[in-house]
N, CA and C atoms as a LAMMPS dump frame, in Angstrom:
ITEM: TIMESTEP
0
ITEM: NUMBER OF ATOMS
663
ITEM: BOX BOUNDS ff ff ff
-5.0000000000000000e+02 5.0000000000000000e+02
-5.0000000000000000e+02 5.0000000000000000e+02
-5.0000000000000000e+02 5.0000000000000000e+02
ITEM: ATOMS id mol type element x y z
1 1 1 N 0.963 -1.096 -0.012
2 1 2 C 0.246 -0.04 -0.039
3 1 3 C 0.937 1.379 -0.088
4 2 1 N 0.433 2.266 -0.934
5 2 2 C 1.624 3.298 -0.995
6 2 3 C 0.651 4.276 -0.288
7 3 1 N 0.971 5.132 0.889
8 3 2 C 0.79 6.289 1.554
9 3 3 C 1.206 7.562 1.21
10 4 1 N 0.489 8.476 0.808
11 4 2 C 1.168 9.832 0.507
12 4 3 C 0.204 10.762 0.865
13 5 1 N 0.659 12.148 1.12
14 5 2 C -0.02 13.054 1.744
15 5 3 C 0.996 14.246 1.323
16 6 1 N 0.139 15.575 1.066
17 6 2 C 0.738 16.715 0.881
18 6 3 C 0.149 18.083 1.281
19 7 1 N 0.817 19.116 1.102
20 7 2 C 0.168 20.408 1.353
21 7 3 C 0.873 21.576 0.622
22 8 1 N 0.21 22.838 0.403
23 8 2 C 1.001 23.79 -0.155
24 8 3 C 0.485 25.039 0.598
25 9 1 N 1.673 25.648 0.974
26 9 2 C 1.521 27.065 1.819
27 9 3 C 0.37 28.016 1.214
28 10 1 N 0.222 28.555 -0.159
29 10 2 C -0.264 29.304 -0.535
30 10 3 C -1.915 28.859 -0.706
31 11 1 N -2.225 27.666 -1
32 11 2 C -3.401 27.252 -1.146
33 11 3 C -4.174 27.004 0.214
34 12 1 N -3.323 26.653 1.211
35 12 2 C -3.83 26.658 2.695
36 12 3 C -3.94 27.988 3.313
37 13 1 N -3.145 28.999 3.048
38 13 2 C -3.222 30.385 3.519
39 13 3 C -4.718 30.889 3.088
40 14 1 N -4.997 30.901 1.587
41 14 2 C -6.07 31.321 1.347
42 14 3 C -7.199 30.71 1.491
43 15 1 N -7.255 29.428 1.864
44 15 2 C -8.578 28.693 2.193
45 15 3 C -8.76 28.823 3.663
46 16 1 N -7.765 28.681 4.641
47 16 2 C -7.958 28.639 5.803
48 16 3 C -7.983 29.969 6.735
49 17 1 N -6.892 31.047 6.142
50 17 2 C -6.403 32.319 6.692
51 17 3 C -7.026 33.255 6.309
52 18 1 N -6.369 33.947 5.719
53 18 2 C -6.059 35.209 4.842
54 18 3 C -5.422 35.205 3.505
55 19 1 N -6.271 35.657 2.641
56 19 2 C -5.561 35.914 1.086
57 19 3 C -4.055 36.631 1.253
58 20 1 N -3.285 35.919 0.461
59 20 2 C -1.717 36.333 0.342
60 20 3 C -1.752 37.895 0.296
61 21 1 N -2.537 38.448 -0.887
62 21 2 C -2.463 39.587 -0.9
63 21 3 C -3.083 40.677 0.249
64 22 1 N -3.547 40.159 1.031
65 22 2 C -3.92 41.062 2.388
66 22 3 C -2.77 41.674 2.886
67 23 1 N -1.729 40.763 3.203
68 23 2 C -0.551 41.287 3.875
69 23 3 C -0.788 41.35 5.259
70 24 1 N -1.466 40.323 5.808
71 24 2 C -1.781 40.783 7.418
72 24 3 C -0.839 40.095 8.123
73 25 1 N -0.479 40.944 9.122
74 25 2 C 0.42 40.33 10.204
75 25 3 C 0.003 38.96 11.06
76 26 1 N 0.801 38.054 11.052
77 26 2 C 0.519 36.865 11.715
78 26 3 C 0.925 37.005 13.122
79 27 1 N 0.104 36.571 13.956
80 27 2 C 0.539 36.294 15.584
81 27 3 C 1.506 35.092 15.499
82 28 1 N 2.087 35.21 16.937
83 28 2 C 3.29 34.164 17.209
84 28 3 C 2.607 32.782 17.332
85 29 1 N 1.278 32.583 17.484
86 29 2 C 0.833 31.377 17.664
87 29 3 C 0.679 30.585 16.17
88 30 1 N 0.579 31.394 15.373
89 30 2 C 0.52 31.2 13.531
90 30 3 C 1.398 30.329 13.12
91 31 1 N 1.443 29.268 12.5
92 31 2 C 2.267 28.126 11.858
93 31 3 C 2.31 28.473 10.344
94 32 1 N 3.082 28.258 9.57
95 32 2 C 3.762 28.587 8.387
96 32 3 C 3.328 26.933 7.718
97 33 1 N 2.396 26.888 6.739
98 33 2 C 2.031 25.631 6.094
99 33 3 C 3.325 25.407 5.11
100 34 1 N 3.731 24.169 5.315
101 34 2 C 4.559 23.454 4.451
102 34 3 C 4.43 22.976 3.163
103 35 1 N 4.909 23.542 2.263
104 35 2 C 5.137 23.097 0.812
105 35 3 C 5.745 22.024 0.659
106 36 1 N 5.04 20.946 0.77
107 36 2 C 6.03 19.265 0.732
108 36 3 C 5.155 18.276 0.333
109 37 1 N 5.591 17.282 0.312
110 37 2 C 4.789 15.691 0.188
111 37 3 C 5.922 14.867 0.761
112 38 1 N 5.173 13.515 1.364
113 38 2 C 5.904 12.528 1.546
114 38 3 C 5.062 11.193 1.429
115 39 1 N 5.695 10.278 1.396
116 39 2 C 5.181 8.982 0.772
117 39 3 C 5.828 7.698 1.36
118 40 1 N 4.913 6.807 1.592
119 40 2 C 5.643 5.516 2.338
120 40 3 C 5.01 4.372 1.825
121 41 1 N 5.798 3.293 1.548
122 41 2 C 5.149 1.987 0.956
123 41 3 C 5.293 1.049 2.525
124 42 1 N 3.633 0.75 2.678
125 42 2 C 3.603 -0.425 3.846
126 42 3 C 3.629 -1.749 3.203
127 43 1 N 4.208 -2.525 3.519
128 43 2 C 4.356 -4.03 3.238
129 43 3 C 4.61 -5.029 4.172
130 44 1 N 3.915 -6.242 4.084
131 44 2 C 4.145 -7.079 5.124
132 44 3 C 5.633 -8.003 4.987
133 45 1 N 6.181 -7.578 3.839
134 45 2 C 7.554 -8.186 3.785
135 45 3 C 8.721 -7.135 3.962
136 46 1 N 9.926 -7.752 4.323
137 46 2 C 11.045 -6.57 4.028
138 46 3 C 11.432 -6.114 2.903
139 47 1 N 11.868 -5.147 2.851
140 47 2 C 12.157 -3.981 1.482
141 47 3 C 13.24 -4.889 1.045
142 48 1 N 13.32 -4.544 -0.501
143 48 2 C 14.682 -5.339 -1.054
144 48 3 C 15.983 -4.867 -0.68
145 49 1 N 17.216 -5.633 -1.059
146 49 2 C 18.222 -5.646 -0.421
147 49 3 C 18.946 -3.943 -1.188
148 50 1 N 18.235 -3.534 -1.956
149 50 2 C 18.911 -2.241 -2.604
150 50 3 C 17.669 -1.218 -2.456
151 51 1 N 16.715 -1.299 -1.653
152 51 2 C 15.544 0.031 -1.167
153 51 3 C 16.401 0.933 -0.362
154 52 1 N 16.268 2.16 -0.386
155 52 2 C 16.617 3.022 0.44
156 52 3 C 16.129 3.17 1.722
157 53 1 N 14.966 2.079 2.078
158 53 2 C 14.309 2.053 3.339
159 53 3 C 15.047 0.673 4.032
160 54 1 N 15.964 0.155 3.463
161 54 2 C 16.673 -1.015 4.383
162 54 3 C 18.47 -0.566 4.197
163 55 1 N 19.005 -1.054 5.469
164 55 2 C 20.484 -0.439 5.655
165 55 3 C 20.855 -2.014 5.951
166 56 1 N 21.84 -2.61 5.138
167 56 2 C 22.08 -4.023 5.511
168 56 3 C 21.244 -4.751 5.558
169 57 1 N 21.138 -5.254 7.114
170 57 2 C 19.928 -5.969 7.267
171 57 3 C 18.949 -5.518 7.947
172 58 1 N 18.781 -4.484 8.21
173 58 2 C 17.847 -3.496 8.801
174 58 3 C 16.934 -2.745 8.248
175 59 1 N 15.724 -2.563 8.727
176 59 2 C 14.888 -1.807 8.132
177 59 3 C 13.73 -1.157 9.166
178 60 1 N 12.988 -0.313 8.998
179 60 2 C 11.807 0.156 9.635
180 60 3 C 10.738 -0.715 9.677
181 61 1 N 10.06 -1.063 11.039
182 61 2 C 8.985 -1.744 11.025
183 61 3 C 7.938 -0.805 12.053
184 62 1 N 6.552 -0.953 11.486
185 62 2 C 5.523 -0.561 12.56
186 62 3 C 5.093 -1.834 13.353
187 63 1 N 5.212 -1.551 14.808
188 63 2 C 4.999 -2.596 15.72
189 63 3 C 4.046 -2.228 16.431
190 64 1 N 3.382 -1.383 16.433
191 64 2 C 2.119 -0.849 17.572
192 64 3 C 1.589 0.227 16.898
193 65 1 N -0.048 0.362 17.334
194 65 2 C -0.643 1.566 16.945
195 65 3 C -1.594 2.285 17.976
196 66 1 N -1.868 3.304 18.198
197 66 2 C -3.098 3.757 19.049
198 66 3 C -4.067 4.518 18.29
199 67 1 N -5.147 4.475 17.685
200 67 2 C -6.008 5.312 17.15
201 67 3 C -6.663 6.086 17.985
202 68 1 N -6.34 7.42 17.164
203 68 2 C -6.75 8.515 18.085
204 68 3 C -8.487 8.86 18.122
205 69 1 N -8.689 9.596 18.878
206 69 2 C -9.922 10.213 19.282
207 69 3 C -10.53 11.741 19.108
208 70 1 N -11.407 11.932 18.42
209 70 2 C -11.666 13.295 18.245
210 70 3 C -11.892 14.03 19.74
211 71 1 N -10.934 15.024 19.782
212 71 2 C -11.091 15.973 21.111
213 71 3 C -11.233 17.578 20.734
214 72 1 N -12.438 17.741 21.592
215 72 2 C -12.794 19.344 21.033
216 72 3 C -12.849 20.07 22.323
217 73 1 N -12.141 20.853 22.655
218 73 2 C -11.934 21.751 23.989
219 73 3 C -12.772 23.038 23.686
220 74 1 N -13.26 23.406 22.513
221 74 2 C -14.12 24.673 22.149
222 74 3 C -13.119 25.7 21.64
223 75 1 N -11.99 25.635 21.242
224 75 2 C -10.854 26.464 20.716
225 75 3 C -11.57 26.785 19.211
226 76 1 N -11.548 28.02 19.086
227 76 2 C -11.868 28.676 17.821
228 76 3 C -10.885 29.708 16.992
229 77 1 N -9.762 29.608 17.218
230 77 2 C -8.565 30.328 16.678
231 77 3 C -8.092 29.721 15.538
232 78 1 N -8.171 29.927 14.486
233 78 2 C -7.531 29.115 13.422
234 78 3 C -6.106 29.891 13.504
235 79 1 N -5.628 30.883 13.879
236 79 2 C -4.222 31.035 14.09
237 79 3 C -3.509 30.539 15.185
238 80 1 N -4.037 29.373 15.556
239 80 2 C -3.466 28.687 16.903
240 80 3 C -3.759 27.391 16.641
241 81 1 N -3.352 27.093 15.572
242 81 2 C -3.821 25.373 15.447
243 81 3 C -3.274 24.426 16.529
244 82 1 N -1.825 24.935 16.977
245 82 2 C -1.308 24.023 17.74
246 82 3 C -1.857 23.827 19.076
247 83 1 N -2.754 24.799 19.432
248 83 2 C -3.315 24.631 20.665
249 83 3 C -4.809 24.197 20.443
250 84 1 N -5.527 24.097 19.164
251 84 2 C -6.491 23.271 18.957
252 84 3 C -6.317 21.948 18.915
253 85 1 N -5.058 21.373 18.432
254 85 2 C -4.96 19.958 18.269
255 85 3 C -3.94 19.323 19.765
256 86 1 N -3.411 20.164 20.357
257 86 2 C -2.674 19.623 21.64
258 86 3 C -3.6 18.733 22.253
259 87 1 N -4.901 18.9 22.832
260 87 2 C -5.56 17.971 23.445
261 87 3 C -5.756 16.57 22.815
262 88 1 N -5.722 16.428 21.454
263 88 2 C -5.789 15.282 21.011
264 88 3 C -4.764 14.567 21.055
265 89 1 N -3.408 15.09 20.687
266 89 2 C -2.121 14.44 20.685
267 89 3 C -1.981 14.154 22.4
268 90 1 N -2.43 14.667 23.394
269 90 2 C -2.275 14.704 24.705
270 90 3 C -3.027 13.395 24.941
271 91 1 N -4.165 13.311 24.693
272 91 2 C -5.145 11.884 24.61
273 91 3 C -4.327 10.882 24.115
274 92 1 N -3.966 10.894 22.968
275 92 2 C -3.335 9.783 22.136
276 92 3 C -1.951 9.14 22.943
277 93 1 N -1.157 10.042 23.09
278 93 2 C -0.057 9.67 23.448
279 93 3 C -0.003 9.194 25.188
280 94 1 N -1.067 9.78 26.077
281 94 2 C -1.396 9.02 27.336
282 94 3 C -1.713 7.756 27.016
283 95 1 N -2.823 7.515 26.186
284 95 2 C -3.164 6.276 26.19
285 95 3 C -2.345 5.176 25.508
286 96 1 N -1.397 5.615 24.593
287 96 2 C -0.406 4.637 24.298
288 96 3 C 0.468 4.065 25.226
289 97 1 N 0.993 5.152 26.103
290 97 2 C 1.665 4.876 27.3
291 97 3 C 1.031 3.805 28.257
292 98 1 N 0.075 4.091 28.3
293 98 2 C -0.975 3.409 29.523
294 98 3 C -1.293 1.725 28.935
295 99 1 N -1.458 1.772 27.572
296 99 2 C -2.069 0.759 26.841
297 99 3 C -0.767 -0.255 26.543
298 100 1 N 0.587 0.215 26.454
299 100 2 C 1.702 -0.499 26.109
300 100 3 C 2.491 -0.875 27.387
301 101 1 N 1.804 -0.067 28.523
302 101 2 C 2.747 -0.188 29.713
303 101 3 C 4.095 0.546 29.611
304 102 1 N 4.169 1.278 28.829
305 102 2 C 5.281 2.357 28.609
306 102 3 C 5.233 3.471 29.341
307 103 1 N 6.984 3.874 29.771
308 103 2 C 7.336 5.074 30.189
309 103 3 C 7.48 5.903 29.109
310 104 1 N 7.632 7.362 29.121
311 104 2 C 8.305 8.21 27.966
312 104 3 C 9.672 7.641 27.53
313 105 1 N 10.684 7.349 28.408
314 105 2 C 12.068 6.784 28.386
315 105 3 C 11.885 5.744 27.478
316 106 1 N 10.644 4.934 27.618
317 106 2 C 10.842 3.606 26.671
318 106 3 C 11.313 4.022 25.086
319 107 1 N 10.441 5.288 24.46
320 107 2 C 10.915 5.752 23.247
321 107 3 C 12.092 6.391 23.358
322 108 1 N 13.01 6.355 22.079
323 108 2 C 14.221 7.349 22.074
324 108 3 C 13.395 8.589 21.501
325 109 1 N 12.295 8.325 21.084
326 109 2 C 11.956 9.921 20.482
327 109 3 C 10.603 9.833 20.313
328 110 1 N 9.803 10.794 20.805
329 110 2 C 8.226 10.777 20.57
330 110 3 C 8.074 12.189 19.687
331 111 1 N 7.466 11.88 18.627
332 111 2 C 7.431 13.233 17.298
333 111 3 C 5.83 13.386 17.44
334 112 1 N 5.544 14.602 17.636
335 112 2 C 4.261 14.951 17.208
336 112 3 C 4.413 15.832 15.768
337 113 1 N 3.02 15.797 14.746
338 113 2 C 3.227 16.224 13.587
339 113 3 C 3.341 17.748 13.478
340 114 1 N 2.554 18.666 14.121
341 114 2 C 2.661 20.192 13.593
342 114 3 C 2.274 20.827 14.529
343 115 1 N 2.69 20.789 16.103
344 115 2 C 1.97 21.634 17.141
345 115 3 C 2.914 22.819 17.388
346 116 1 N 3.628 22.971 16.616
347 116 2 C 4.608 24.282 16.938
348 116 3 C 5.165 24.501 18.241
349 117 1 N 5.616 25.401 18.48
350 117 2 C 6.243 25.794 19.859
351 117 3 C 4.995 26.241 20.759
352 118 1 N 3.974 26.615 20.412
353 118 2 C 2.871 27.037 21.024
354 118 3 C 2.041 25.838 21.746
355 119 1 N 1.866 24.941 20.767
356 119 2 C 1.275 23.849 20.789
357 119 3 C 1.708 22.75 21.76
358 120 1 N 3.151 22.722 21.566
359 120 2 C 4.084 21.561 22.566
360 120 3 C 3.807 22.169 23.754
361 121 1 N 3.938 23.347 23.898
362 121 2 C 3.751 23.679 25.785
363 121 3 C 2.54 23.624 25.969
364 122 1 N 1.429 23.754 25.659
365 122 2 C 0.092 23.279 25.876
366 122 3 C 0.17 21.561 26.216
367 123 1 N 0.801 20.626 25.079
368 123 2 C 0.796 19.652 25.322
369 123 3 C 1.595 19.193 26.542
370 124 1 N 2.681 19.558 26.921
371 124 2 C 3.395 19.25 27.94
372 124 3 C 2.649 19.591 29.432
373 125 1 N 1.672 20.49 29.322
374 125 2 C 0.957 21.029 30.416
375 125 3 C -0.233 19.879 30.747
376 126 1 N -0.601 19.448 29.324
377 126 2 C -1.923 18.65 29.626
378 126 3 C -1.212 17.296 29.904
379 127 1 N 0.017 16.696 29.573
380 127 2 C 0.379 15.542 29.845
381 127 3 C 0.987 15.444 31.189
382 128 1 N 1.309 16.518 31.803
383 128 2 C 1.645 16.776 33.102
384 128 3 C 0.489 16.587 34.329
385 129 1 N -0.596 16.852 33.84
386 129 2 C -1.826 16.665 34.682
387 129 3 C -2.325 15.284 34.561
388 130 1 N -1.627 14.504 33.613
389 130 2 C -1.813 13.129 33.637
390 130 3 C -0.797 12.497 34.344
391 131 1 N 0.212 12.942 34.375
392 131 2 C 1.316 12.143 35.192
393 131 3 C 2.362 11.752 34.363
394 132 1 N 2.551 12.541 33.219
395 132 2 C 3.508 11.987 32.221
396 132 3 C 4.685 13.408 31.739
397 133 1 N 5.781 13.181 31.686
398 133 2 C 6.617 13.939 31.13
399 133 3 C 7.503 13.531 30.348
400 134 1 N 7.383 14.172 28.617
401 134 2 C 7.663 13.509 27.839
402 134 3 C 8.898 14.58 27.215
403 135 1 N 8.858 15.703 27.815
404 135 2 C 10.012 16.831 27.672
405 135 3 C 11.062 16.369 27.038
406 136 1 N 11.87 15.329 27.769
407 136 2 C 13.4 15.096 27.373
408 136 3 C 13.251 13.992 25.863
409 137 1 N 12.373 13.476 25.753
410 137 2 C 12.443 12.971 24.236
411 137 3 C 11.329 13.397 23.27
412 138 1 N 10.559 14.475 23.384
413 138 2 C 9.574 15.098 22.659
414 138 3 C 10.246 15.921 21.552
415 139 1 N 10.026 15.458 19.915
416 139 2 C 10.117 16.312 19.108
417 139 3 C 8.918 17.179 18.367
418 140 1 N 9.153 18.136 17.618
419 140 2 C 8.17 18.189 16.688
420 140 3 C 8.096 18.516 15.567
421 141 1 N 7.608 17.817 14.452
422 141 2 C 8.024 18.043 13.152
423 141 3 C 7.623 19.478 12.612
424 142 1 N 7.008 20.253 12.984
425 142 2 C 6.578 21.642 12.588
426 142 3 C 7.716 22.58 13.151
427 143 1 N 8.617 21.966 14.15
428 143 2 C 9.56 22.925 15.09
429 143 3 C 10.915 22.228 14.197
430 144 1 N 11.098 21.36 13.709
431 144 2 C 12.207 20.452 12.727
432 144 3 C 12.288 21.048 11.701
433 145 1 N 11.282 21.487 10.8
434 145 2 C 11.413 21.566 9.354
435 145 3 C 11.832 22.932 9.006
436 146 1 N 11.565 23.804 9.54
437 146 2 C 12.007 25.336 9.731
438 146 3 C 12.933 25.775 10.535
439 147 1 N 14.034 26.687 10.182
440 147 2 C 14.721 27.22 11.433
441 147 3 C 14.284 28.711 11.899
442 148 1 N 13.56 28.73 12.66
443 148 2 C 12.773 29.941 13.13
444 148 3 C 13.557 31.451 13.211
445 149 1 N 14.841 30.93 13.591
446 149 2 C 15.922 32.191 13.492
447 149 3 C 16.209 33.032 12.346
448 150 1 N 16.369 32.123 11.201
449 150 2 C 16.472 32.801 9.998
450 150 3 C 15.444 32.896 9.134
451 151 1 N 14.223 32.139 9.488
452 151 2 C 12.822 31.957 8.411
453 151 3 C 11.765 32.737 9.059
454 152 1 N 11.87 33.053 10.288
455 152 2 C 10.671 33.618 10.759
456 152 3 C 9.259 33.189 10.615
457 153 1 N 9.37 31.814 11.032
458 153 2 C 8.027 31.105 10.643
459 153 3 C 7.053 30.826 11.802
460 154 1 N 7.632 31.949 12.944
461 154 2 C 6.979 31.932 14.154
462 154 3 C 6.741 30.68 15.177
463 155 1 N 5.454 30.04 14.884
464 155 2 C 5.48 28.876 15.934
465 155 3 C 5.798 27.68 15.108
466 156 1 N 6.257 27.854 14.13
467 156 2 C 6.807 26.747 13.224
468 156 3 C 6.207 26.131 11.877
469 157 1 N 6.228 24.8 11.308
470 157 2 C 5.7 24.467 10.293
471 157 3 C 4.064 23.844 10.553
472 158 1 N 3.463 23.602 9.507
473 158 2 C 2.081 22.678 9.81
474 158 3 C 1.583 22.161 8.307
475 159 1 N 0.634 21.58 8.264
476 159 2 C 0.042 21.195 7.062
477 159 3 C 0.439 19.702 6.963
478 160 1 N -0.514 18.859 6.073
479 160 2 C -0.242 17.44 5.925
480 160 3 C 1.164 17.245 5.46
481 161 1 N 1.857 17.929 4.494
482 161 2 C 2.962 17.813 4.098
483 161 3 C 3.991 17.879 5.153
484 162 1 N 3.771 18.478 6.096
485 162 2 C 4.757 18.979 7.363
486 162 3 C 5.415 17.484 7.806
487 163 1 N 4.413 16.859 8.731
488 163 2 C 4.764 15.475 9.416
489 163 3 C 5.155 14.528 8.261
490 164 1 N 4.641 14.5 7.05
491 164 2 C 5.073 13.399 6.142
492 164 3 C 6.496 13.673 5.386
493 165 1 N 6.78 14.978 5.387
494 165 2 C 8.197 15.308 4.996
495 165 3 C 9.095 14.625 5.684
496 166 1 N 8.965 15.281 7.165
497 166 2 C 9.928 14.68 7.843
498 166 3 C 9.798 13.381 8.217
499 167 1 N 8.767 12.805 8.395
500 167 2 C 8.986 11.043 8.546
501 167 3 C 9.639 10.792 7.351
502 168 1 N 9.454 11.012 6.109
503 168 2 C 10.291 10.314 5.027
504 168 3 C 11.419 10.776 5.182
505 169 1 N 11.663 12.151 5.064
506 169 2 C 13.147 12.657 4.998
507 169 3 C 14.279 12.467 6.07
508 170 1 N 13.769 12.301 7.296
509 170 2 C 14.359 12.487 8.732
510 170 3 C 14.25 11.183 9.714
511 171 1 N 12.773 10.996 9.991
512 171 2 C 12.66 10.118 11.186
513 171 3 C 12.828 8.545 10.421
514 172 1 N 12.605 8.222 9.265
515 172 2 C 12.858 6.66 8.826
516 172 3 C 14.432 6.666 8.53
517 173 1 N 15.032 7.666 7.947
518 173 2 C 16.554 7.095 7.968
519 173 3 C 17.314 6.966 9.027
520 174 1 N 16.853 7.975 10.15
521 174 2 C 17.158 8.017 11.438
522 174 3 C 17.181 6.515 11.98
523 175 1 N 16.019 6.198 11.856
524 175 2 C 15.677 4.619 12.563
525 175 3 C 16.742 3.517 11.468
526 176 1 N 16.533 3.629 10.218
527 176 2 C 17.641 2.698 9.575
528 176 3 C 19.054 2.874 9.858
529 177 1 N 19.608 3.878 10.149
530 177 2 C 20.702 4.257 10.381
531 177 3 C 21.193 4.186 11.785
532 178 1 N 19.977 3.62 12.481
533 178 2 C 20.361 3.322 14.011
534 178 3 C 20.45 4.511 15.016
535 179 1 N 19.815 5.565 14.675
536 179 2 C 20 6.598 15.467
537 179 3 C 18.82 6.788 16.606
538 180 1 N 17.638 5.862 16.172
539 180 2 C 16.888 5.667 17.226
540 180 3 C 16.349 4.148 17.215
541 181 1 N 15.993 3.648 18.086
542 181 2 C 15.691 2.242 18.025
543 181 3 C 14.132 2.286 17.974
544 182 1 N 13.771 2.812 18.649
545 182 2 C 12.045 2.982 18.731
546 182 3 C 11.382 4.093 19.042
547 183 1 N 10.661 4.405 18.088
548 183 2 C 10.078 6.043 18.348
549 183 3 C 8.612 5.735 17.976
550 184 1 N 7.805 6.989 18.468
551 184 2 C 6.334 6.974 18.519
552 184 3 C 6.201 8.317 17.521
553 185 1 N 5.459 7.918 16.566
554 185 2 C 4.918 8.969 15.621
555 185 3 C 3.602 9.302 15.456
556 186 1 N 3.447 10.926 16.163
557 186 2 C 2.091 11.256 16.464
558 186 3 C 1.598 12.456 15.321
559 187 1 N 1.417 11.992 14.142
560 187 2 C 0.795 13.24 13.453
561 187 3 C -0.501 13.83 13.926
562 188 1 N -0.544 15.042 13.728
563 188 2 C -1.782 15.906 14.367
564 188 3 C -2.622 16.739 13.201
565 189 1 N -3.912 16.582 13.302
566 189 2 C -4.588 17.125 12.601
567 189 3 C -5.932 17.957 13.278
568 190 1 N -6.673 18.84 12.699
569 190 2 C -7.273 19.415 13.075
570 190 3 C -8.665 19.513 11.823
571 191 1 N -9.895 19.338 12.312
572 191 2 C -11.184 18.835 11.54
573 191 3 C -11.673 20.177 11.571
574 192 1 N -11.811 20.867 10.509
575 192 2 C -12.136 22.201 10.195
576 192 3 C -12.249 22.494 8.616
577 193 1 N -13.113 23.255 8.495
578 193 2 C -13.429 23.753 6.7
579 193 3 C -13.385 25.018 6.586
580 194 1 N -13.057 25.719 5.365
581 194 2 C -12.867 26.944 5.138
582 194 3 C -13.871 27.718 5.768
583 195 1 N -14.938 27.338 5.997
584 195 2 C -16.365 28.22 6.457
585 195 3 C -16.579 28.015 7.837
586 196 1 N -16.295 26.499 8.418
587 196 2 C -16.616 26.465 9.982
588 196 3 C -16.369 27.354 10.825
589 197 1 N -14.941 27.63 10.858
590 197 2 C -14.43 28.536 12.049
591 197 3 C -15.062 29.938 11.422
592 198 1 N -15.27 30.373 10.385
593 198 2 C -15.726 31.827 9.946
594 198 3 C -17.034 31.954 10.795
595 199 1 N -17.73 30.507 10.949
596 199 2 C -19.227 30.93 11.434
597 199 3 C -19.421 30.59 12.891
598 200 1 N -18.254 30.393 13.398
599 200 2 C -18.113 30.37 14.972
600 200 3 C -17.944 28.986 15.367
601 201 1 N -17.778 27.851 14.416
602 201 2 C -17.897 26.645 15.137
603 201 3 C -16.34 26.435 15.648
604 202 1 N -16.285 25.524 16.851
605 202 2 C -15.145 25.28 17.037
606 202 3 C -14.028 24.142 16.117
607 203 1 N -12.732 24.032 16.641
608 203 2 C -11.854 23.088 15.986
609 203 3 C -11.642 22.086 16.451
610 204 1 N -12.002 20.974 16.4
611 204 2 C -11.484 19.995 16.83
612 204 3 C -10.221 19.399 16.552
613 205 1 N -9.639 18.432 16.963
614 205 2 C -8.466 17.887 16.762
615 205 3 C -8.306 16.309 17
616 206 1 N -7.602 15.713 16.085
617 206 2 C -7.455 14.183 16.296
618 206 3 C -5.885 13.712 15.95
619 207 1 N -5.172 12.754 16.621
620 207 2 C -3.931 12.48 16.59
621 207 3 C -3.922 10.836 16.455
622 208 1 N -3.548 10.331 15.632
623 208 2 C -3.287 9.069 15.779
624 208 3 C -1.68 8.789 16.008
625 209 1 N -1.278 7.652 16.567
626 209 2 C 0.015 7.323 16.923
627 209 3 C 0.354 6.008 16.258
628 210 1 N 1.593 6.007 15.666
629 210 2 C 2.283 4.528 15.386
630 210 3 C 3.658 4.232 15.845
631 211 1 N 3.902 3.338 16.537
632 211 2 C 5.092 2.682 16.759
633 211 3 C 6.23 2.345 15.987
634 212 1 N 7.27 2.913 15.49
635 212 2 C 8.046 2.56 14.489
636 212 3 C 9.179 2.176 15.187
637 213 1 N 10.103 0.702 14.919
638 213 2 C 11.198 0.484 15.372
639 213 3 C 12.126 -0.122 14.216
640 214 1 N 13.358 -0.323 14.765
641 214 2 C 14.256 -0.93 14.056
642 214 3 C 13.997 -2.624 13.952
643 215 1 N 14.261 -3.137 12.656
644 215 2 C 13.632 -4.424 12.422
645 215 3 C 15.013 -5.232 11.69
646 216 1 N 15.34 -6.025 12.651
647 216 2 C 16.325 -6.735 11.595
648 216 3 C 15.871 -8.234 10.892
649 217 1 N 16.467 -7.986 9.625
650 217 2 C 15.776 -8.736 8.293
651 217 3 C 16.531 -10.425 8.673
652 218 1 N 15.745 -11.188 8.811
653 218 2 C 16.583 -12.76 9.067
654 218 3 C 17.37 -12.86 8.263
655 219 1 N 18.374 -13.52 8.387
656 219 2 C 19.704 -13.825 7.28
657 219 3 C 19.035 -14.856 6.425
658 220 1 N 19.097 -15.044 5.153
659 220 2 C 18.685 -15.774 4.224
660 220 3 C 19.628 -17.018 4.206
661 221 1 N 19.41 -18.084 4.216
662 221 2 C 20.114 -19.384 4.118
663 221 3 C 20.415 -19.718 2.85
């Protein structure tokens, strides 16, 4: 199965925020939609020896998942998508740790999709209330894909292509190269349309979690 997703800065801005020609100022909580795409092939068999998804006898494998639930805290600010999605990420991460009987330190890294700097702070606060501290292992794809010091991307990156690009271009190669042995990948999403928030509807969030680990391909006789 080929799984692919993408996003585009200009199309997202004009659909969900303001026309680019308007030249509005963006609040600090706003994120910068990533123009990018990522794709992965899911297979029940290990990749071939010449595949870029395999290094020697090692490759990346999905070893667990936690399905997300729609979480609605009543937030309505389309300029603070990280805040809208953080409750869903918190719920999914907490349930993953509880269901698999793991501590945050059992993962080499926990990656969220596109919470950004503001959403990340909210996520930490919500998880602390549940008794979890993931600050030492957490990374956010929206914060990894841009350099906020030189690119002025405010809270970070966002969009469907954000987490997908970081997964395909950074996370999976890191697992294959043995930078991480086990990671939790938690792409985050907001459930809104281009008119719903303008009509005053809240913006629910959802986040699914996938456990990805190093897998050693058995030697062929």
